[in-house]
VOLUM-501794 format. One line per field, with one value per residue: residue in three letters; x, y, z of N, C-alpha, C, O in turn. Coordinates in Angstrom, 3 decimals. Atoms other than C-alpha are relative to their C-alpha. Layout:
REM VOLUM-501794
rest (ALA,...)
n_c1 (X,...)
n_c2 (Y,...)
n_c3 (Z,...)
ca_c1 (X,...)
ca_c2 (Y,...)
ca_c3 (Z,...)
c_c1 (X,...)
c_c2 (Y,...)
c_c3 (Z,...)
o_c1 (X,...)
o_c2 (Y,...)
o_c3 (Z,...)
***
This chain:
REM VOLUM-501794
rest (MET,ALA,ILE,ILE,SER,ARG,GLY,ILE,GLU,ALA,PRO,VAL,ALA,PHE,HIS,VAL,ALA,ASN,ASN,VAL,LEU,PHE,THR,THR,VAL,ASN,THR,VAL,MET,ALA,ASP,GLY,GLU,ALA,PHE,ALA,ILE,ASP,ARG,SER,THR,ASP,SER,GLY,ASP,ALA,SER,LEU,LEU,ILE,LEU,GLY,ALA,VAL,ASN,ILE,ALA,MET,VAL,ALA,LEU,VAL,TRP,LEU,ARG,GLU,ARG,ARG,ALA,ARG,ALA,VAL,SER,SER,ARG)
n_c1 (-0.329,1.232,0.686,-0.838,0.062,1.576,0.209,-0.417,-0.919,-1.204,-0.395,0.174,-1.433,-1.029,0.093,-0.825,-1.487,-0.504,-0.200,-1.201,-1.119,-0.236,-0.450,-1.244,-1.058,-0.227,-0.463,-1.436,-0.805,-0.110,-1.052,0.745,0.360,1.462,-0.150,1.143,0.208,-0.098,0.644,0.171,-0.678,-1.258,-0.200,-0.336,-1.558,-0.013,1.331,1.277,-0.385,0.189,1.431,0.730,-0.366,0.509,1.392,0.211,-0.091,1.340,1.113,-0.353,0.117,1.260,0.386,-0.645,0.774,1.483,-0.192,0.082,1.415,1.181,-0.398,0.404,1.177,0.821,-0.307)
n_c2 (0.415,0.456,-1.340,-0.374,0.918,0.050,1.538,0.606,0.988,-0.409,0.314,1.404,0.612,-0.394,0.529,1.364,0.094,-0.630,0.914,0.720,-0.814,-0.364,1.116,0.421,-1.053,0.449,1.402,-0.272,-0.724,0.620,1.102,0.966,0.187,-0.598,-1.396,-0.475,-1.635,-0.841,-1.145,-1.304,-1.056,0.186,1.449,0.169,0.320,-0.170,0.788,-0.833,-1.262,0.511,0.310,-1.409,-0.529,0.804,-0.617,-1.206,-0.078,0.693,-1.110,-0.863,0.763,0.142,-1.547,-0.301,0.889,-0.620,-1.329,0.261,0.598,-0.872,-1.004,0.758,0.080,-1.237,-0.713)
n_c3 (1.405,0.637,0.464,0.981,1.265,-0.129,-0.218,-1.349,0.431,-0.236,-1.473,-0.373,0.385,-0.606,-1.224,0.153,0.401,-1.248,-1.075,0.464,-0.029,-1.773,-0.525,0.460,-0.688,-1.252,0.140,0.571,-1.013,-1.340,0.429,-0.001,-1.308,-0.426,-0.289,-0.856,0.654,-1.119,0.471,-1.206,0.397,0.169,0.352,1.423,0.561,1.342,0.926,0.162,0.937,1.425,0.240,0.193,1.147,1.088,-0.195,0.702,1.537,0.558,0.099,1.121,1.248,0.498,0.272,1.283,1.250,-0.133,0.511,1.545,0.505,0.316,0.887,1.440,0.279,0.402,1.424)
ca_c1 (92.320,88.836,87.560,90.605,89.959,86.062,86.149,86.813,89.208,92.311,92.230,91.378,94.581,96.511,95.526,96.484,99.868,100.481,99.903,102.109,104.841,104.762,104.885,107.746,109.776,109.446,110.239,113.601,114.376,113.744,116.165,113.228,112.413,108.696,108.327,105.961,104.105,104.836,102.432,103.400,104.928,108.614,108.577,109.030,112.156,113.061,110.139,107.631,109.533,109.740,105.928,105.069,107.101,105.434,102.016,102.490,103.841,100.885,98.528,100.344,100.574,96.853,96.236,98.445,96.624,93.250,94.329,95.539,92.301,90.270,92.351,91.906,88.261,87.357,88.985)
ca_c2 (-111.306,-112.696,-108.980,-108.231,-111.392,-111.255,-115.030,-117.664,-119.569,-117.584,-117.381,-120.999,-122.006,-119.599,-120.986,-124.430,-123.364,-121.357,-124.365,-126.418,-123.941,-123.105,-127.014,-127.572,-124.382,-125.447,-129.295,-128.091,-125.685,-128.289,-130.583,-133.067,-133.218,-132.576,-128.870,-126.953,-123.817,-121.319,-118.316,-116.394,-113.079,-112.853,-116.502,-115.612,-116.914,-116.713,-119.020,-116.543,-113.703,-116.053,-116.860,-112.967,-112.257,-114.905,-113.650,-110.267,-111.190,-113.709,-110.831,-108.500,-111.000,-111.527,-107.658,-107.409,-110.142,-108.822,-105.311,-106.622,-108.695,-105.805,-103.564,-106.231,-106.605,-102.909,-102.417)
ca_c3 (-118.885,-119.406,-119.842,-122.155,-124.397,-123.782,-123.210,-120.564,-122.792,-122.374,-118.471,-118.102,-120.269,-118.468,-115.141,-116.233,-117.689,-114.470,-112.240,-114.344,-114.630,-110.566,-109.921,-112.394,-111.116,-107.654,-108.276,-110.232,-107.556,-104.619,-106.647,-107.122,-103.506,-102.129,-101.825,-99.291,-100.509,-97.635,-98.146,-94.717,-94.887,-96.157,-97.476,-101.163,-103.216,-106.809,-108.012,-107.126,-109.150,-112.158,-111.875,-111.292,-114.353,-116.434,-115.110,-116.253,-119.633,-120.369,-119.568,-121.988,-124.679,-124.555,-124.463,-127.538,-129.536,-128.552,-129.665,-133.149,-133.621,-133.080,-135.227,-138.105,-137.529,-137.762,-141.109)
c_c1 (-1.408,-0.825,0.829,-0.313,-1.434,-0.262,0.568,1.190,1.511,0.364,0.173,1.373,1.029,0.212,0.609,1.508,0.731,0.372,1.112,1.301,0.263,0.274,1.373,1.297,0.356,0.496,1.493,0.712,0.189,0.882,-0.868,-0.929,-1.581,0.421,-1.552,-0.183,-0.294,-0.670,0.078,0.869,1.619,0.543,0.247,1.403,-0.393,-1.298,-1.059,0.494,-0.025,-1.396,-0.664,0.421,-0.706,-1.477,-0.317,0.292,-1.050,-1.064,0.398,0.002,-1.488,-0.358,0.366,-0.776,-1.295,-0.007,0.140,-1.102,-0.944,0.384,-0.326,-1.439,-0.580,0.290,-0.991)
c_c2 (-0.431,1.324,0.318,-1.153,-0.429,-1.635,-0.542,-0.742,0.285,-0.056,-1.379,-0.725,0.551,-0.409,-1.368,-0.064,0.612,-1.007,-0.882,0.572,0.272,-1.468,-0.509,0.797,-0.382,-1.606,0.245,0.655,-0.998,-1.335,-1.390,-0.732,0.339,1.528,0.470,1.417,0.795,1.228,1.132,1.114,0.012,-1.238,-0.151,-0.231,0.067,-0.581,0.872,1.361,-0.595,-0.054,1.449,0.466,-0.670,0.555,1.090,-0.048,-0.766,1.084,1.123,-0.708,-0.019,1.375,0.284,-0.707,0.287,1.335,-0.132,-0.549,1.104,1.068,-0.440,-0.120,1.363,0.620,-0.335)
c_c3 (-0.627,-0.402,-1.250,-1.405,-0.290,-0.441,1.071,-0.427,0.322,1.727,0.476,-0.741,0.678,1.403,0.139,-0.356,1.317,1.152,-0.459,0.115,1.657,0.518,-0.621,0.429,1.335,0.298,-0.241,1.184,1.467,-0.425,0.001,1.271,0.108,0.392,0.676,-0.483,1.390,-0.411,1.347,-0.692,-0.067,-0.342,-1.451,-0.428,-1.458,-0.736,-0.168,-0.900,-1.350,-0.434,-0.116,-1.291,-1.121,0.076,-0.888,-1.585,-0.855,-0.252,-1.297,-1.388,-0.308,-0.292,-1.344,-1.142,-0.055,-0.745,-1.721,-0.594,-0.259,-0.893,-1.515,-0.261,-0.296,-0.999,-1.053)
o_c1 (-1.618,-1.747,0.177,-0.247,-1.715,-0.911,1.296,1.932,2.269,1.367,1.066,1.939,2.046,1.334,1.366,2.244,1.882,1.358,2.062,2.148,1.442,1.131,2.164,2.407,1.550,1.040,2.298,1.802,1.092,1.034,-0.301,-1.749,-2.056,1.469,-2.660,0.678,-1.320,-0.048,-0.619,1.437,2.171,1.726,0.546,2.341,-1.543,-1.862,-1.732,-0.385,-0.453,-1.695,-1.574,-0.388,-0.840,-2.037,-1.173,-0.273,-1.329,-1.638,-0.442,-0.383,-1.826,-0.869,-0.452,-1.057,-1.867,-0.947,-0.570,-1.410,-1.668,-0.494,-0.703,-1.806,-1.576,-0.154,-0.875)
o_c2 (-0.254,1.186,0.541,-0.832,-1.259,-2.045,0.119,-1.207,-0.618,-0.618,-1.685,-1.626,-0.116,-0.345,-1.746,-1.011,0.278,-0.942,-1.141,-0.109,0.169,-1.509,-1.174,0.288,-0.480,-1.851,-0.175,0.284,-0.793,-2.316,-2.383,-1.649,0.977,1.849,0.046,2.260,0.586,1.783,2.135,1.023,-0.395,-1.455,-1.248,0.264,0.137,-0.027,0.961,2.104,0.098,0.271,1.660,1.175,-0.054,0.896,1.123,0.663,-0.442,1.275,1.483,-0.095,0.311,1.531,0.846,-0.206,0.096,1.552,0.422,-0.166,1.206,1.822,0.255,-0.076,1.403,1.739,0.140)
o_c3 (-1.827,-1.206,-2.269,-2.592,-1.155,-1.404,1.813,0.438,0.676,2.166,1.266,-0.123,0.872,1.905,1.033,-0.083,1.601,1.886,0.280,0.694,1.995,1.401,0.049,0.589,1.621,1.375,0.589,1.620,2.278,0.304,0.457,1.232,-0.831,0.953,0.348,-0.736,2.037,-1.317,1.501,-1.780,0.955,-0.076,-1.925,0.197,-1.891,-1.680,-1.195,-1.338,-2.273,-1.583,-0.918,-1.891,-2.179,-0.966,-1.772,-2.417,-2.010,-1.324,-2.121,-2.384,-1.445,-1.401,-2.073,-2.231,-1.128,-1.510,-2.561,-1.722,-1.249,-1.314,-2.458,-1.435,-1.019,-1.256,-2.183)
***
């Protein structure tokens, strides 16, 4: 994302948003209880699919924005 946007701001903002979203989704899915982050094999659930989709969408949005900005600046 830093290469696409030619800066560090987008990746930092994305990282913060990703952490907040991860915590919120896992808290909601755990019904407000404490949740453990299990990183072992075959431990994924729906929250990881949601976060994966959001990650891909955010990189695509940054790429589209930068593509438009470059097209406007080259005119």
